[in-house]
N, C-alpha and C positions, 0 to 999 in steps of 0.2 A: 504494500500500500504506500502511496506517495501523497504528500500534502503539498499545496502550493497557495500562493497569495492570489486572490482574485482582483481583477481590474475591470472597470467599465469605461465606455467611451462617453462623450459629451451628452449623448441621449439616454444614458443609463443602461445601454446594452452590455451584457456580460461578455468579456473578451478573454482570449487566451486559453480556452479549453474547448475541445470538440463536442458540440452539442447539436448544432443545426442539422436538421433531418435525422437526428438520432431517434431511437425508439424508447420512449419513457416506459419502463418495464414495471416500476413499482414505487409506492409511497409507503415508507415504513416509519412508524411512530413508536417512541419509547422514551420515557424519562425526560419529557420536555424537549426532545429532539425530533426532527422530521428529516428523513433521508429520502431525497428524490433520486431514484436510480434509473440510469438509462444505458443503452448500448450505443456507442458511437459508430459511425460508418466504418471505422477501421477495426471494429470488433471488440474494442476495449469496453469494460464495464466501469462506469463512473458513478459517483455519488456526490450530490450536493447536500451537505449536512447543515441544517438550520438548528441552532441552539437557542434556548430561551424563547420558544415559540409561544406567542400570546394569542394569535389568531391564525387559522388555517382554513382555506376554502379550496375545494377541488370539484370541478364539474366535468361531465362528459368523459370520464376516465376510460370507459370501454369502447371508445369509438376510433381507435387507431393509434393515437398518441405519438404522432410524428412531431417532434419539437421544432417550432419555428424560431422564436427568440426568447431569451431570458433577460428580463430587466431587473436591475438591482439599484435601489436608491436608499439614502437615509430617508426616514419618513418625512423629515422637514423639507426634502428636496423633490419628493415624488410629485408628479403632475397632479393638479387639483382634480381634474376629470377622472384620473385613475383611482384616486382615493375616494372620490364620490361614488364611483361605480362599486368599489369594494365595500364601502359602508352600506350601500343599498343591498348588495348581495348578502351581507352579513346581518341585514335587517336592523341596522341601527335606527333609532328614532331620530330621523333627520330634522324634526321640528325642535328637538332638544339638544342635538349634538351636531355642530358644524364641522366642516373639514378643518377649520382653524383650531377648534377644540381638540379634534383627533390628533392633529400635528403636535399640539402642546402636550397632550397626555402621553404621547409616544415619541417625543423629540429625541430620545436616546436610543431609538430602535431603528431597525431597517425594514424595508418593504421589498418583497419579491413578487414579480409577475412573470409566470411562465406561460407563454402563448404557443399553442400547437397549430401547425398548419392543418392537421387533422386530429381531433380528439381533445384530450385533457387540457383544461385551463386551471392553473394553480396560482393562488394568491396567499401570501403569508406576511405576518408581522413578527419579528424576532429580534434577538440581540446580537447574534454573531453567526458567521457562515464559514464553512471550509469545504474544499473539494477533495475527494479521495478517489483513487483508482487503483486497480490491480496492475502491478508492474510486471 
């Protein structure tokens, strides 16, 4: 197993690891961690491990799961429309909790959005992230 530091581009797109068009094979949860596991095009098995998970949402998991993009931001920097959609999905009472309130309450946390070209969409709020793969 190998660990590495993750980077994102100016748009928040995760860079430096092979995931685009990979097959999301599993979502494993235990002890406040969530591991998103996929098989890259080169056959390697990779895991993106989220620690200190506060919120997790997954939809359409059994519909193919071909990963398009993975976005990663500090909650304070995530696009307002993205957070608004997440809050609606998680059924926050938007008449009582605004995006600004959500940002303030989770200012020290991160936000992940995994979009598939086919299948699963994953959203999460968490404290730290690492990537692992079998070498």
